[in-house]
C-alpha positions in Angstrom: 0.0 0.0 0.0 1.6 3.3 -1.0 1.9 5.9 1.7 0.7 9.4 0.9 2.7 12.1 2.4 1.3 15.6 2.3 2.9 18.8 3.4 1.5 22.2 4.0 3.6 25.1 2.7 4.5 27.4 5.5 6.5 30.6 5.2 8.6 31.0 8.3 10.0 34.4 9.3 13.7 35.2 8.6 15.1 35.8 12.0 18.5 35.6 13.7 19.3 34.2 17.1 18.6 36.8 19.7 20.0 36.1 23.2 17.5 36.2 26.0 18.0 38.7 28.8 18.2 37.0 32.2 16.9 38.9 35.2 18.5 38.3 38.6 15.3 36.9 40.0 15.0 34.2 37.3 15.7 30.6 38.4 18.6 28.8 36.6 18.3 25.0 36.6 20.7 22.5 35.1 19.7 18.9 34.5 21.8 15.9 33.6 21.7 12.2 33.6 23.3 10.7 36.7 24.5 7.2 37.6 22.2 4.3 37.2 19.6 6.3 35.2 19.0 8.9 37.9 18.3 12.5 37.2 20.6 15.2 38.6 19.1 18.6 39.1 21.1 21.7 40.1 19.6 25.0 41.3 22.4 27.3 40.2 25.3 25.2 41.4 23.5 23.4 44.3 22.3 19.9 43.6 18.7 19.4 44.7 16.3 16.4 45.0 12.6 16.6 43.9 11.3 17.7 47.3 14.0 20.3 47.7 13.3 21.6 44.2 9.7 22.0 45.0 10.3 23.7 48.4 12.8 26.1 46.9 10.6 27.0 44.0 7.6 27.8 46.2 9.8 29.8 48.6 11.4 31.7 45.7 8.1 32.6 44.1 6.5 33.6 47.4 9.4 35.8 48.3 9.4 37.5 44.9 5.7 38.2 45.1 6.0 39.6 48.7 9.0 41.7 47.6 6.8 43.3 44.9 3.9 44.1 47.3 1.9 40.9 47.5 -0.4 38.9 45.2 -2.9 41.8 44.6 -0.2 44.1 43.3 -1.0 45.0 39.7 1.7 44.3 37.1 3.6 41.7 39.0 6.8 40.7 37.2 7.2 37.0 38.1 10.5 35.3 37.7 11.1 32.7 34.9 12.7 29.3 35.0 15.6 28.7 32.6 16.5 25.1 32.1 19.8 23.8 30.7 19.4 20.1 29.8 22.4 18.0 28.8 21.9 16.4 25.4 22.1 12.9 26.9 19.5 13.6 29.6 16.2 11.6 29.3 13.1 13.6 28.7 11.6 12.2 31.9 14.2 14.1 33.9 13.5 17.4 32.2 9.7 16.8 32.1 9.7 16.1 35.8 11.4 19.4 36.5 9.0 21.3 34.3 6.1 19.8 36.1 7.5 20.5 39.5 8.2 24.2 38.6 4.7 24.7 37.1 3.1 23.0 40.2 5.1 25.5 42.3 3.4 28.4 40.4 6.0 29.4 37.8 4.2 30.3 34.6 7.2 30.8 32.3 9.6 27.9 31.8 12.1 28.1 29.0 15.2 26.3 27.7 18.7 27.7 27.4 20.4 26.4 24.3 23.8 26.9 22.7 23.7 27.5 19.0 26.1 25.4 17.0 29.4 27.2 16.1 29.3 28.8 12.7 29.1 32.2 10.9 25.9 33.3 12.7 27.3 32.5 16.1 30.6 34.2 15.3 28.7 37.3 14.1 26.8 37.4 17.4 29.9 37.2 19.4 31.6 39.9 17.3 28.8 42.3 18.0 29.1 42.2 21.7 
């Protein structure tokens, strides 16, 4: 039986890599695969387990909301979560961290990536 493959033509915008601006209140997490298939999660440089990650996340969000005047303050600027995942890390590790951070109340969870070396990356470095 022949397989029919259809595609939809899509015009994507021409854009260049634009580095994100990290705010001091944002949370930086690094995730990698550990021994025997375990997941290693680091909050900045401190290794945390699942419960510690959840506790820290709730505490961080609460302190940031309190610092800005409480939950009823209009225009709250909530911190974001930035995840660096090692290329060999199983998705279950990264997915678990995303779930934990969203359960703690973080609405913005993004990934930090490193573009491959090449002309575009060299141009970006030259402009800084």
